[in-house]
N, CA, C, O and the ligand as a Tripos MOL2 file, in Angstrom:
@<TRIPOS>MOLECULE
protein
  273   271    69     0     0
PROTEIN
NO_CHARGES

@<TRIPOS>ATOM
      1 N          86.9750   88.9540   98.1350 N.3       1 MET1
      2 CA         87.2040   89.5760   99.4330 C.3       1 MET1
      3 C          85.8770   89.7020  100.1750 C.2       1 MET1
      4 O          84.8550   90.0500   99.5850 O.2       1 MET1
      5 N          85.9060   89.4200  101.4550 N.am      2 SER2
      6 CA         84.6870   89.6040  102.2290 C.3       2 SER2
      7 C          84.9540   90.4460  103.4640 C.2       2 SER2
      8 O          86.0700   90.5080  103.9790 O.2       2 SER2
      9 N          83.8920   91.0890  103.9200 N.am      3 THR3
     10 CA         83.9700   91.9720  105.0740 C.3       3 THR3
     11 C          82.8340   91.6310  106.0300 C.2       3 THR3
     12 O          81.7160   91.3370  105.6060 O.2       3 THR3
     13 N          83.1340   91.6740  107.3120 N.am      4 ALA4
     14 CA         82.0830   91.4810  108.3080 C.3       4 ALA4
     15 C          82.2890   92.4890  109.4210 C.2       4 ALA4
     16 O          83.4170   92.8780  109.7230 O.2       4 ALA4
     17 N          81.1820   92.9130  110.0330 N.am      5 VAL5
     18 CA         81.2630   93.8740  111.1310 C.3       5 VAL5
     19 C          80.6960   93.2160  112.3900 C.2       5 VAL5
     20 O          79.6030   92.6500  112.3800 O.2       5 VAL5
     21 N          81.4570   93.3070  113.4540 N.am      6 TYR6
     22 CA         81.0200   92.7780  114.7430 C.3       6 TYR6
     23 C          80.9310   93.9350  115.7270 C.2       6 TYR6
     24 O          81.7630   94.8420  115.7000 O.2       6 TYR6
     25 N          79.9400   93.9080  116.5820 N.am      7 THR7
     26 CA         79.8630   94.9080  117.6440 C.3       7 THR7
     27 C          80.3600   94.2600  118.9320 C.2       7 THR7
     28 O          79.7970   93.2850  119.4300 O.2       7 THR7
     29 N          81.4410   94.8480  119.4490 N.am      8 VAL8
     30 CA         82.1250   94.2510  120.5950 C.3       8 VAL8
     31 C          81.9330   95.1300  121.8220 C.2       8 VAL8
     32 O          82.0870   96.3500  121.7650 O.2       8 VAL8
     33 N          81.5950   94.4900  122.9250 N.am      9 GLU9
     34 CA         81.3890   95.2100  124.1830 C.3       9 GLU9
     35 C          82.6200   95.0860  125.0640 C.2       9 GLU9
     36 O          83.2790   94.0470  125.0860 O.2       9 GLU9
     37 N          82.9200   96.1440  125.7820 N.am     10 GLY10
     38 CA         83.9650   96.0940  126.7990 C.3      10 GLY10
     39 C          85.2800   96.7350  126.4040 C.2      10 GLY10
     40 O          86.2040   96.8010  127.2150 O.2      10 GLY10
     41 N          85.3800   97.2120  125.1590 N.am     11 MET11
     42 CA         86.6240   97.8730  124.7570 C.3      11 MET11
     43 C          86.5680   99.3300  125.2120 C.2      11 MET11
     44 O          85.6210  100.0480  124.8920 O.2      11 MET11
     45 N          87.5840   99.7640  125.9580 N.am     12 THR12
     46 CA         87.5380  101.1110  126.5060 C.3      12 THR12
     47 C          88.7330  101.9760  126.1330 C.2      12 THR12
     48 O          88.6690  103.1980  126.2660 O.2      12 THR12
     49 N          89.8130  101.3750  125.6740 N.am     13 CYS13
     50 CA         91.0040  102.1790  125.4060 C.3      13 CYS13
     51 C          91.7990  101.5810  124.2600 C.2      13 CYS13
     52 O          91.4110  100.5640  123.6840 O.2      13 CYS13
     53 N          92.9190  102.2220  123.9320 N.am     14 SER14
     54 CA         93.6920  101.7310  122.7900 C.3      14 SER14
     55 C          94.3480  100.3880  123.1060 C.2      14 SER14
     56 O          94.6790   99.6340  122.1910 O.2      14 SER14
     57 N          94.5410  100.0810  124.3900 N.am     15 GLY15
     58 CA         95.0610   98.7630  124.7570 C.3      15 GLY15
     59 C          94.0760   97.6670  124.3720 C.2      15 GLY15
     60 O          94.4620   96.6230  123.8460 O.2      15 GLY15
     61 N          92.7890   97.9230  124.6420 N.am     16 CYS16
     62 CA         91.7330   96.9840  124.2580 C.3      16 CYS16
     63 C          91.7190   96.8180  122.7430 C.2      16 CYS16
     64 O          91.6080   95.7110  122.2160 O.2      16 CYS16
     65 N          91.8340   97.9570  122.0610 N.am     17 MET17
     66 CA         91.8130   97.9550  120.6090 C.3      17 MET17
     67 C          92.9430   97.0860  120.0580 C.2      17 MET17
     68 O          92.7460   96.2970  119.1340 O.2      17 MET17
     69 N          94.1280   97.2480  120.6440 N.am     18 ASN18
     70 CA         95.2730   96.4530  120.1860 C.3      18 ASN18
     71 C          95.0820   94.9730  120.4650 C.2      18 ASN18
     72 O          95.4460   94.1270  119.6480 O.2      18 ASN18
     73 N          94.5050   94.6600  121.6320 N.am     19 LYS19
     74 CA         94.2930   93.2530  121.9760 C.3      19 LYS19
     75 C          93.3440   92.5860  120.9940 C.2      19 LYS19
     76 O          93.5990   91.4850  120.5060 O.2      19 LYS19
     77 N          92.2360   93.2810  120.7120 N.am     20 VAL20
     78 CA         91.2450   92.7190  119.7980 C.3      20 VAL20
     79 C          91.8290   92.6270  118.3890 C.2      20 VAL20
     80 O          91.6330   91.6340  117.6880 O.2      20 VAL20
     81 N          92.5490   93.6770  117.9850 N.am     21 THR21
     82 CA         93.1360   93.6710  116.6430 C.3      21 THR21
     83 C          94.0930   92.5010  116.4720 C.2      21 THR21
     84 O          94.0360   91.7930  115.4670 O.2      21 THR21
     85 N          94.9730   92.2950  117.4500 N.am     22 SER22
     86 CA         95.9490   91.2200  117.2590 C.3      22 SER22
     87 C          95.2940   89.8520  117.3690 C.2      22 SER22
     88 O          95.7020   88.9160  116.6810 O.2      22 SER22
     89 N          94.2780   89.7190  118.2280 N.am     23 ALA23
     90 CA         93.5990   88.4280  118.3340 C.3      23 ALA23
     91 C          92.9060   88.0680  117.0220 C.2      23 ALA23
     92 O          93.0060   86.9370  116.5460 O.2      23 ALA23
     93 N          92.2040   89.0380  116.4470 N.am     24 VAL24
     94 CA         91.4520   88.7470  115.2230 C.3      24 VAL24
     95 C          92.3860   88.6090  114.0250 C.2      24 VAL24
     96 O          92.1030   87.8400  113.1060 O.2      24 VAL24
     97 N          93.4900   89.3440  114.0240 N.am     25 THR25
     98 CA         94.4660   89.2120  112.9380 C.3      25 THR25
     99 C          95.0310   87.7930  112.8960 C.2      25 THR25
    100 O          95.4640   87.3220  111.8450 O.2      25 THR25
    101 N          95.0240   87.1180  114.0410 N.am     26 GLY26
    102 CA         95.5400   85.7490  114.0960 C.3      26 GLY26
    103 C          94.6430   84.7100  113.4550 C.2      26 GLY26
    104 O          95.0670   83.5740  113.2410 O.2      26 GLY26
    105 N          93.4130   85.0790  113.1450 N.am     27 VAL27
    106 CA         92.4950   84.1240  112.5120 C.3      27 VAL27
    107 C          92.8990   83.9380  111.0460 C.2      27 VAL27
    108 O          93.1760   84.9090  110.3420 O.2      27 VAL27
    109 N          92.9290   82.6910  110.6010 N.am     28 ALA28
    110 CA         93.3650   82.3690  109.2410 C.3      28 ALA28
    111 C          92.5690   83.1390  108.1910 C.2      28 ALA28
    112 O          91.3410   83.1900  108.2480 O.2      28 ALA28
    113 N          93.2660   83.7280  107.2450 N.am     29 GLY29
    114 CA         92.6210   84.3940  106.1170 C.3      29 GLY29
    115 C          92.3320   85.8600  106.3260 C.2      29 GLY29
    116 O          92.0710   86.5820  105.3630 O.2      29 GLY29
    117 N          92.3740   86.3210  107.5780 N.am     30 ILE30
    118 CA         92.0480   87.7210  107.8590 C.3      30 ILE30
    119 C          93.1900   88.6220  107.4040 C.2      30 ILE30
    120 O          94.3460   88.4140  107.7730 O.2      30 ILE30
    121 N          92.8490   89.6210  106.6010 N.am     31 THR31
    122 CA         93.8780   90.5130  106.0760 C.3      31 THR31
    123 C          93.8510   91.8880  106.7280 C.2      31 THR31
    124 O          94.8610   92.5910  106.7460 O.2      31 THR31
    125 N          92.6840   92.2760  107.2670 N.am     32 ASP32
    126 CA         92.6150   93.6050  107.8720 C.3      32 ASP32
    127 C          91.5730   93.6380  108.9770 C.2      32 ASP32
    128 O          90.4940   93.0590  108.8500 O.2      32 ASP32
    129 N          91.9110   94.3260  110.0660 N.am     33 VAL33
    130 CA         90.9860   94.4820  111.1910 C.3      33 VAL33
    131 C          90.9540   95.9590  111.5550 C.2      33 VAL33
    132 O          91.9940   96.5680  111.8070 O.2      33 VAL33
    133 N          89.7580   96.5280  111.5820 N.am     34 ASP34
    134 CA         89.6160   97.9310  111.9380 C.3      34 ASP34
    135 C          88.6910   98.0500  113.1430 C.2      34 ASP34
    136 O          87.5330   97.6380  113.0920 O.2      34 ASP34
    137 N          89.2140   98.6180  114.2270 N.am     35 VAL35
    138 CA         88.4340   98.7340  115.4580 C.3      35 VAL35
    139 C          88.0510  100.1860  115.6980 C.2      35 VAL35
    140 O          88.9030  101.0740  115.6920 O.2      35 VAL35
    141 N          86.7560  100.4170  115.9090 N.am     36 ASP36
    142 CA         86.2780  101.7440  116.2840 C.3      36 ASP36
    143 C          85.8730  101.6950  117.7580 C.2      36 ASP36
    144 O          84.8310  101.1480  118.1190 O.2      36 ASP36
    145 N          86.7240  102.2780  118.5910 N.am     37 ILE37
    146 CA         86.4940  102.2230  120.0380 C.3      37 ILE37
    147 C          85.1720  102.9020  120.4170 C.2      37 ILE37
    148 O          84.4490  102.4100  121.2830 O.2      37 ILE37
    149 N          84.8590  104.0160  119.7780 N.am     38 ALA38
    150 CA         83.6660  104.7850  120.1380 C.3      38 ALA38
    151 C          82.3850  103.9850  119.9580 C.2      38 ALA38
    152 O          81.4770  104.0660  120.7850 O.2      38 ALA38
    153 N          82.3100  103.2200  118.8880 N.am     39 THR39
    154 CA         81.0830  102.4740  118.6020 C.3      39 THR39
    155 C          81.2000  101.0000  118.9790 C.2      39 THR39
    156 O          80.1880  100.3040  119.0600 O.2      39 THR39
    157 N          82.4140  100.5180  119.2090 N.am     40 GLY40
    158 CA         82.6280   99.1020  119.4770 C.3      40 GLY40
    159 C          82.6090   98.2560  118.2170 C.2      40 GLY40
    160 O          82.6290   97.0270  118.2870 O.2      40 GLY40
    161 N          82.5710   98.9120  117.0670 N.am     41 GLU41
    162 CA         82.4890   98.1510  115.8260 C.3      41 GLU41
    163 C          83.8750   97.6730  115.3780 C.2      41 GLU41
    164 O          84.8340   98.4410  115.2950 O.2      41 GLU41
    165 N          83.9280   96.3840  115.0960 N.am     42 VAL42
    166 CA         85.1550   95.7710  114.5960 C.3      42 VAL42
    167 C          84.8760   95.2970  113.1750 C.2      42 VAL42
    168 O          84.0510   94.4110  112.9520 O.2      42 VAL42
    169 N          85.5710   95.8970  112.2250 N.am     43 THR43
    170 CA         85.3730   95.5300  110.8270 C.3      43 THR43
    171 C          86.5040   94.6080  110.3930 C.2      43 THR43
    172 O          87.6810   94.9500  110.5030 O.2      43 THR43
    173 N          86.1300   93.4530  109.9060 N.am     44 VAL44
    174 CA         87.0930   92.4130  109.5690 C.3      44 VAL44
    175 C          87.0630   92.1830  108.0620 C.2      44 VAL44
    176 O          85.9960   92.0110  107.4720 O.2      44 VAL44
    177 N          88.2340   92.1820  107.4500 N.am     45 THR45
    178 CA         88.3360   91.9320  106.0160 C.3      45 THR45
    179 C          89.1540   90.6740  105.7850 C.2      45 THR45
    180 O          90.1580   90.4340  106.4570 O.2      45 THR45
    181 N          88.7090   89.8770  104.8280 N.am     46 SER46
    182 CA         89.3710   88.6010  104.5810 C.3      46 SER46
    183 C          89.4140   88.2900  103.0980 C.2      46 SER46
    184 O          88.5200   88.6730  102.3440 O.2      46 SER46
    185 N          90.4640   87.5920  102.6880 N.am     47 ASP47
    186 CA         90.5590   87.1040  101.3100 C.3      47 ASP47
    187 C          89.5760   85.9820  101.0630 C.2      47 ASP47
    188 O          89.0070   85.8540   99.9790 O.2      47 ASP47
    189 N          89.3890   85.1680  102.0930 N.am     48 ALA48
    190 CA         88.5320   83.9910  101.9970 C.3      48 ALA48
    191 C          87.2190   84.2890  102.7250 C.2      48 ALA48
    192 O          87.1200   85.2920  103.4330 O.2      48 ALA48
    193 N          86.2180   83.4330  102.5600 N.am     49 PRO49
    194 CA         85.0020   83.6240  103.3640 C.3      49 PRO49
    195 C          85.3760   83.6580  104.8470 C.2      49 PRO49
    196 O          86.2000   82.8660  105.3040 O.2      49 PRO49
    197 N          84.7710   84.5690  105.5820 N.am     50 ILE50
    198 CA         85.1320   84.7680  106.9880 C.3      50 ILE50
    199 C          84.5040   83.6790  107.8560 C.2      50 ILE50
    200 O          83.3080   83.4000  107.7740 O.2      50 ILE50
    201 N          85.3430   83.0790  108.6800 N.am     51 ASP51
    202 CA         84.8610   82.0740  109.6230 C.3      51 ASP51
    203 C          84.3660   82.7940  110.8830 C.2      51 ASP51
    204 O          85.1300   83.1020  111.7970 O.2      51 ASP51
    205 N          83.0560   83.0460  110.8860 N.am     52 ASP52
    206 CA         82.4110   83.7690  111.9740 C.3      52 ASP52
    207 C          82.7600   83.2280  113.3600 C.2      52 ASP52
    208 O          83.0690   83.9780  114.2850 O.2      52 ASP52
    209 N          82.7000   81.9220  113.4680 N.am     53 GLN53
    210 CA         82.9360   81.3090  114.7760 C.3      53 GLN53
    211 C          84.3530   81.5500  115.2650 C.2      53 GLN53
    212 O          84.5800   81.7900  116.4510 O.2      53 GLN53
    213 N          85.3050   81.4840  114.3390 N.am     54 GLN54
    214 CA         86.6950   81.6990  114.7360 C.3      54 GLN54
    215 C          86.9470   83.1480  115.1170 C.2      54 GLN54
    216 O          87.6930   83.4270  116.0560 O.2      54 GLN54
    217 N          86.3240   84.0770  114.3870 N.am     55 VAL55
    218 CA         86.4900   85.4870  114.7280 C.3      55 VAL55
    219 C          85.8750   85.7610  116.0970 C.2      55 VAL55
    220 O          86.4730   86.4460  116.9260 O.2      55 VAL55
    221 N          84.6920   85.2280  116.3260 N.am     56 GLN56
    222 CA         84.0370   85.4390  117.6160 C.3      56 GLN56
    223 C          84.8200   84.8020  118.7490 C.2      56 GLN56
    224 O          84.9020   85.3600  119.8430 O.2      56 GLN56
    225 N          85.3960   83.6300  118.4890 N.am     57 ALA57
    226 CA         86.1950   82.9580  119.5110 C.3      57 ALA57
    227 C          87.4440   83.7710  119.8340 C.2      57 ALA57
    228 O          87.8670   83.8310  120.9880 O.2      57 ALA57
    229 N          88.0350   84.3970  118.8150 N.am     58 ALA58
    230 CA         89.2250   85.2230  119.0360 C.3      58 ALA58
    231 C          88.8760   86.4260  119.8990 C.2      58 ALA58
    232 O          89.6350   86.7970  120.7940 O.2      58 ALA58
    233 N          87.7280   87.0340  119.6280 N.am     59 ILE59
    234 CA         87.3080   88.2180  120.3890 C.3      59 ILE59
    235 C          86.9820   87.8420  121.8340 C.2      59 ILE59
    236 O          87.4200   88.5130  122.7680 O.2      59 ILE59
    237 N          86.2250   86.7850  122.0110 N.am     60 THR60
    238 CA         85.8820   86.3890  123.3840 C.3      60 THR60
    239 C          87.1170   85.8720  124.1110 C.2      60 THR60
    240 O          87.2510   86.0590  125.3200 O.2      60 THR60
    241 N          88.0210   85.2220  123.3770 N.am     61 GLY61
    242 CA         89.2650   84.7330  123.9660 C.3      61 GLY61
    243 C          90.1510   85.8640  124.4730 C.2      61 GLY61
    244 O          90.9200   85.6910  125.4190 O.2      61 GLY61
    245 N          90.0300   87.0430  123.8190 N.am     62 ALA62
    246 CA         90.8090   88.1970  124.2490 C.3      62 ALA62
    247 C          90.1690   88.8690  125.4580 C.2      62 ALA62
    248 O          90.7650   89.7600  126.0630 O.2      62 ALA62
    249 N          88.9560   88.4470  125.8130 N.am     63 GLY63
    250 CA         88.3120   88.9430  127.0190 C.3      63 GLY63
    251 C          87.1610   89.9110  126.7790 C.2      63 GLY63
    252 O          86.7470   90.6260  127.6920 O.2      63 GLY63
    253 N          86.6420   89.9360  125.5510 N.am     64 TYR64
    254 CA         85.5500   90.8590  125.2390 C.3      64 TYR64
    255 C          84.3240   90.0890  124.7840 C.2      64 TYR64
    256 O          84.3960   88.8980  124.4810 O.2      64 TYR64
    257 N          83.1960   90.7890  124.7400 N.am     65 ARG65
    258 CA         81.9530   90.1370  124.3750 C.3      65 ARG65
    259 C          81.4000   90.6890  123.0820 C.2      65 ARG65
    260 O          81.5370   91.8760  122.7830 O.2      65 ARG65
    261 N          80.7680   89.8080  122.3170 N.am     66 ILE66
    262 CA         80.0860   90.2180  121.1010 C.3      66 ILE66
    263 C          78.6680   90.6330  121.4970 C.2      66 ILE66
    264 O          77.9670   89.8770  122.1700 O.2      66 ILE66
    265 N          78.2480   91.8120  121.0890 N.am     67 ALA67
    266 CA         76.8740   92.2370  121.3480 C.3      67 ALA67
    267 C          75.9550   91.4600  120.4170 C.2      67 ALA67
    268 O          76.2680   91.2610  119.2440 O.2      67 ALA67
    269 N          74.8310   91.0280  120.9430 N.am     68 SER68
    270 CA         73.9370   90.2600  120.0610 C.3      68 SER68
    271 C          72.6420   91.0070  119.8120 C.2      68 SER68
    272 O          71.7720   90.5130  119.0950 O.2      68 SER68
    273 CU         91.4990   98.9090  127.4470 Cu       69 CU69
@<TRIPOS>BOND
     1     1     2 1
     2     2     3 1
     3     3     4 2
     4     3     5 am
     5     5     6 1
     6     6     7 1
     7     7     8 2
     8     7     9 am
     9     9    10 1
    10    10    11 1
    11    11    12 2
    12    11    13 am
    13    13    14 1
    14    14    15 1
    15    15    16 2
    16    15    17 am
    17    17    18 1
    18    18    19 1
    19    19    20 2
    20    19    21 am
    21    21    22 1
    22    22    23 1
    23    23    24 2
    24    23    25 am
    25    25    26 1
    26    26    27 1
    27    27    28 2
    28    27    29 am
    29    29    30 1
    30    30    31 1
    31    31    32 2
    32    31    33 am
    33    33    34 1
    34    34    35 1
    35    35    36 2
    36    35    37 am
    37    37    38 1
    38    38    39 1
    39    39    40 2
    40    39    41 am
    41    41    42 1
    42    42    43 1
    43    43    44 2
    44    43    45 am
    45    45    46 1
    46    46    47 1
    47    47    48 2
    48    47    49 am
    49    49    50 1
    50    50    51 1
    51    51    52 2
    52    51    53 am
    53    53    54 1
    54    54    55 1
    55    55    56 2
    56    55    57 am
    57    57    58 1
    58    58    59 1
    59    59    60 2
    60    59    61 am
    61    61    62 1
    62    62    63 1
    63    63    64 2
    64    63    65 am
    65    65    66 1
    66    66    67 1
    67    67    68 2
    68    67    69 am
    69    69    70 1
    70    70    71 1
    71    71    72 2
    72    71    73 am
    73    73    74 1
    74    74    75 1
    75    75    76 2
    76    75    77 am
    77    77    78 1
    78    78    79 1
    79    79    80 2
    80    79    81 am
    81    81    82 1
    82    82    83 1
    83    83    84 2
    84    83    85 am
    85    85    86 1
    86    86    87 1
    87    87    88 2
    88    87    89 am
    89    89    90 1
    90    90    91 1
    91    91    92 2
    92    91    93 am
    93    93    94 1
    94    94    95 1
    95    95    96 2
    96    95    97 am
    97    97    98 1
    98    98    99 1
    99    99   100 2
   100    99   101 am
   101   101   102 1
   102   102   103 1
   103   103   104 2
   104   103   105 am
   105   105   106 1
   106   106   107 1
   107   107   108 2
   108   107   109 am
   109   109   110 1
   110   110   111 1
   111   111   112 2
   112   111   113 am
   113   113   114 1
   114   114   115 1
   115   115   116 2
   116   115   117 am
   117   117   118 1
   118   118   119 1
   119   119   120 2
   120   119   121 am
   121   121   122 1
   122   122   123 1
   123   123   124 2
   124   123   125 am
   125   125   126 1
   126   126   127 1
   127   127   128 2
   128   127   129 am
   129   129   130 1
   130   130   131 1
   131   131   132 2
   132   131   133 am
   133   133   134 1
   134   134   135 1
   135   135   136 2
   136   135   137 am
   137   137   138 1
   138   138   139 1
   139   139   140 2
   140   139   141 am
   141   141   142 1
   142   142   143 1
   143   143   144 2
   144   143   145 am
   145   145   146 1
   146   146   147 1
   147   147   148 2
   148   147   149 am
   149   149   150 1
   150   150   151 1
   151   151   152 2
   152   151   153 am
   153   153   154 1
   154   154   155 1
   155   155   156 2
   156   155   157 am
   157   157   158 1
   158   158   159 1
   159   159   160 2
   160   159   161 am
   161   161   162 1
   162   162   163 1
   163   163   164 2
   164   163   165 am
   165   165   166 1
   166   166   167 1
   167   167   168 2
   168   167   169 am
   169   169   170 1
   170   170   171 1
   171   171   172 2
   172   171   173 am
   173   173   174 1
   174   174   175 1
   175   175   176 2
   176   175   177 am
   177   177   178 1
   178   178   179 1
   179   179   180 2
   180   179   181 am
   181   181   182 1
   182   182   183 1
   183   183   184 2
   184   183   185 am
   185   185   186 1
   186   186   187 1
   187   187   188 2
   188   187   189 am
   189   189   190 1
   190   190   191 1
   191   191   192 2
   192   191   193 am
   193   193   194 1
   194   194   195 1
   195   195   196 2
   196   195   197 am
   197   197   198 1
   198   198   199 1
   199   199   200 2
   200   199   201 am
   201   201   202 1
   202   202   203 1
   203   203   204 2
   204   203   205 am
   205   205   206 1
   206   206   207 1
   207   207   208 2
   208   207   209 am
   209   209   210 1
   210   210   211 1
   211   211   212 2
   212   211   213 am
   213   213   214 1
   214   214   215 1
   215   215   216 2
   216   215   217 am
   217   217   218 1
   218   218   219 1
   219   219   220 2
   220   219   221 am
   221   221   222 1
   222   222   223 1
   223   223   224 2
   224   223   225 am
   225   225   226 1
   226   226   227 1
   227   227   228 2
   228   227   229 am
   229   229   230 1
   230   230   231 1
   231   231   232 2
   232   231   233 am
   233   233   234 1
   234   234   235 1
   235   235   236 2
   236   235   237 am
   237   237   238 1
   238   238   239 1
   239   239   240 2
   240   239   241 am
   241   241   242 1
   242   242   243 1
   243   243   244 2
   244   243   245 am
   245   245   246 1
   246   246   247 1
   247   247   248 2
   248   247   249 am
   249   249   250 1
   250   250   251 1
   251   251   252 2
   252   251   253 am
   253   253   254 1
   254   254   255 1
   255   255   256 2
   256   255   257 am
   257   257   258 1
   258   258   259 1
   259   259   260 2
   260   259   261 am
   261   261   262 1
   262   262   263 1
   263   263   264 2
   264   263   265 am
   265   265   266 1
   266   266   267 1
   267   267   268 2
   268   267   269 am
   269   269   270 1
   270   270   271 1
   271   271   272 2
@<TRIPOS>SUBSTRUCTURE
     1 MET1         2 RESIDUE 1 A MET
     2 SER2         6 RESIDUE 1 A SER
     3 THR3        10 RESIDUE 1 A THR
     4 ALA4        14 RESIDUE 1 A ALA
     5 VAL5        18 RESIDUE 1 A VAL
     6 TYR6        22 RESIDUE 1 A TYR
     7 THR7        26 RESIDUE 1 A THR
     8 VAL8        30 RESIDUE 1 A VAL
     9 GLU9        34 RESIDUE 1 A GLU
    10 GLY10       38 RESIDUE 1 A GLY
    11 MET11       42 RESIDUE 1 A MET
    12 THR12       46 RESIDUE 1 A THR
    13 CYS13       50 RESIDUE 1 A CYS
    14 SER14       54 RESIDUE 1 A SER
    15 GLY15       58 RESIDUE 1 A GLY
    16 CYS16       62 RESIDUE 1 A CYS
    17 MET17       66 RESIDUE 1 A MET
    18 ASN18       70 RESIDUE 1 A ASN
    19 LYS19       74 RESIDUE 1 A LYS
    20 VAL20       78 RESIDUE 1 A VAL
    21 THR21       82 RESIDUE 1 A THR
    22 SER22       86 RESIDUE 1 A SER
    23 ALA23       90 RESIDUE 1 A ALA
    24 VAL24       94 RESIDUE 1 A VAL
    25 THR25       98 RESIDUE 1 A THR
    26 GLY26      102 RESIDUE 1 A GLY
    27 VAL27      106 RESIDUE 1 A VAL
    28 ALA28      110 RESIDUE 1 A ALA
    29 GLY29      114 RESIDUE 1 A GLY
    30 ILE30      118 RESIDUE 1 A ILE
    31 THR31      122 RESIDUE 1 A THR
    32 ASP32      126 RESIDUE 1 A ASP
    33 VAL33      130 RESIDUE 1 A VAL
    34 ASP34      134 RESIDUE 1 A ASP
    35 VAL35      138 RESIDUE 1 A VAL
    36 ASP36      142 RESIDUE 1 A ASP
    37 ILE37      146 RESIDUE 1 A ILE
    38 ALA38      150 RESIDUE 1 A ALA
    39 THR39      154 RESIDUE 1 A THR
    40 GLY40      158 RESIDUE 1 A GLY
    41 GLU41      162 RESIDUE 1 A GLU
    42 VAL42      166 RESIDUE 1 A VAL
    43 THR43      170 RESIDUE 1 A THR
    44 VAL44      174 RESIDUE 1 A VAL
    45 THR45      178 RESIDUE 1 A THR
    46 SER46      182 RESIDUE 1 A SER
    47 ASP47      186 RESIDUE 1 A ASP
    48 ALA48      190 RESIDUE 1 A ALA
    49 PRO49      194 RESIDUE 1 A PRO
    50 ILE50      198 RESIDUE 1 A ILE
    51 ASP51      202 RESIDUE 1 A ASP
    52 ASP52      206 RESIDUE 1 A ASP
    53 GLN53      210 RESIDUE 1 A GLN
    54 GLN54      214 RESIDUE 1 A GLN
    55 VAL55      218 RESIDUE 1 A VAL
    56 GLN56      222 RESIDUE 1 A GLN
    57 ALA57      226 RESIDUE 1 A ALA
    58 ALA58      230 RESIDUE 1 A ALA
    59 ILE59      234 RESIDUE 1 A ILE
    60 THR60      238 RESIDUE 1 A THR
    61 GLY61      242 RESIDUE 1 A GLY
    62 ALA62      246 RESIDUE 1 A ALA
    63 GLY63      250 RESIDUE 1 A GLY
    64 TYR64      254 RESIDUE 1 A TYR
    65 ARG65      258 RESIDUE 1 A ARG
    66 ILE66      262 RESIDUE 1 A ILE
    67 ALA67      266 RESIDUE 1 A ALA
    68 SER68      270 RESIDUE 1 A SER
    69 CU69       273 GROUP 0 **** ****
């Protein structure tokens, strides 16, 4: 099992949280997504090694930005 944490900018409410959660849940292998609106931290858990690019693409595709 692997876990990765992304800091996402632009999430302001539970609607944003749901959008990001469902987008990232759609990435192959992802088993759990935990979004902390206050900090912007998105914790992703996967059975397989996490495909960083796909997770980031899902987040940006939902309309949010990854803090770098
Ligand atoms: Cu929102």
